C-alpha positions, 0 to 999 in steps of 0.5 A: 812412495811415503813422505819421509817423517825425518825432514817434517818433524816438529823439531825442524818446524819449531826451529823453522818458525822461531827463525822465521819470526825474527824475520817477521820483526825485522821487517817490522821494524820500522812501522814498530820505529815509528810508533815509538817515535810518535808515542815519545813525541806525543809525551814530550809535547804534552809536558810541555803543554801541561807545564805551560797549563800549570805555569798559567794555573797552579791547580792544574798538574804537570806530570813527569816525561815518564808519566805522560809516556805512560798517559799516552800509551793508556789513551790510546787503549782507551785506558786513561785513568785521570780526568779531563784537564781543564785546558782545551788542548789537553783535551784534545790528546785524549781523542787524538791519541787513540785514533792515531795509536790504533791507525798504527797498530791495527794494521801492522798488527794484524800483518804480523800476525798473518804473517807469523801463523798463515806460512803460505802468505810469505812463500819464499820467506818461509821456505828459506826458514825451513832450509835454514834448518838443513845442512849436509843436504842437496839443492836441487835446481829445477823442479821439472819431471827430471828435477822431481824425479831427482828429489824422489831418488834422493829422499830414497837415499835418505838425503835431505833436499831443498829445491829451488824453481823459478815457475811458480806454476811448475806441476811438480812443486806441490808433489814435492812440498808434500814429500816435505822438501822445502821449494823456493820460488826465485831465480837460482842465478841471484846469489840470494837464492842460493844463500837462502837454499843454504849454499853455504851448508849443503853438500852438493847442489844438482843444477837440471833446468832446460836452459845449459847456460843458465845451468853453467852460470849456477853452477860457476856462482855455486863453485865461487861461494863454496869451492868444495862443493860437490856439482851435478851439471844437466847438458843437452849438448855433449861437447859443451858438457865435455869442455865444461867437465874439463875446463870448469873442474865441474864434478859432473857434467852429464849430457842428456841425449848422451844418457838417453841415447843408451836406454834406447839402443838397449831396449832395441835389442830386446835384452833384458838390461835395466840400465846402460851408461858410458864410461870413457866411451865404452858402453856398459849395461846392467843385465839381469840372468837368470841360468837355465839347467842345460846352460855352460855357467852351471858349475862354474865359480864366479871369478871363472865367469867374469874372467872368461867372459870379461864382466863384472857380476855384482849381485848373485841370488840363490833362492831367497837370499842374495848377495851384493858381494858374490865371493869370487869362490861362489859356484853357480847353480842352475836357476841363480840369479845374477845383475852383471855389468858387461858391454853388448858383445858380452851380453850376445856371448850369453845369449841374451841379444835377439833372445827372450828376456827369459831365456837367462845364460841359456848357452850351448856348449858349440857356441860357448867353444866358438866364443871362447876361440873368438875370445882367446884370439882376441886376448892374443 
């Protein structure tokens, strides 16, 4: 899957760099204040000593405070353009100020430059600056196998994503960043982490770490900060997932075991089933069907098939054309393809269970009669 250029546009990175520079400058307020304080203090002291020297000898000039301040700044960069004054205590400034100034500025300027231009040295701060350019995005907490697959799928859906991961050694972190996804290495249970990920502007949050209680804690914190945010919660305990969904009003709470079990069961049937899921306790399957020439479905309309077999046709394909919302009066022909949502029992009626996947909807007339009789009996 190619990285999305939309999440890595030059404009977004420029905005992130500007915001990051502001953060860096705020971090350097203390060293900058110390430098200014030393500069002003030295200027005041120099003027006081120069006034004392002028009082003792009128030939010695006493600069104003502004001149003294400029002189101290010039001394730091070895650019003082006046002659040495005669009093020894004023000469000391010419040697001391460059040492003091360079000591204060040298390390600070080097660190400032490194932080401004080497984004990897700042880690969380740069990722947070990049995340600050996102809005209506999805926050994915936990970048394990499941979390990374969720990130990939969201990018396929053209959704902006910001990820949070506690373990900096997770192997999927470089891959996610290569896709243009900001990854904040921090504990999502801390409020400042969710803030850095843009929880105030996010459309939803997916909590998919391997710790049920951590997922719940993060979800509740997100709900407290943003009552309207959509929450998707990964939980291993099916009972707890159900209680969380009912008790806390979290939009979706998925039990990992509950999601995996239908897929394993469907695979064991040898049916051509793409996906399985539960809806209100009913196990449904998404399956592909290719209509064989001797199928009883040939010549029937989509509405007739849906009514007789109690299924839903979500896609109809004929030759190179496919329709995700087929017309109900569309007549089915041989070699037509369909994607249906149905129960395992209905798939059995269509001849998909216990046969080769390519057998399609091979329904013999005598089989169809028996199945229809049982179906009508159940309806009565």
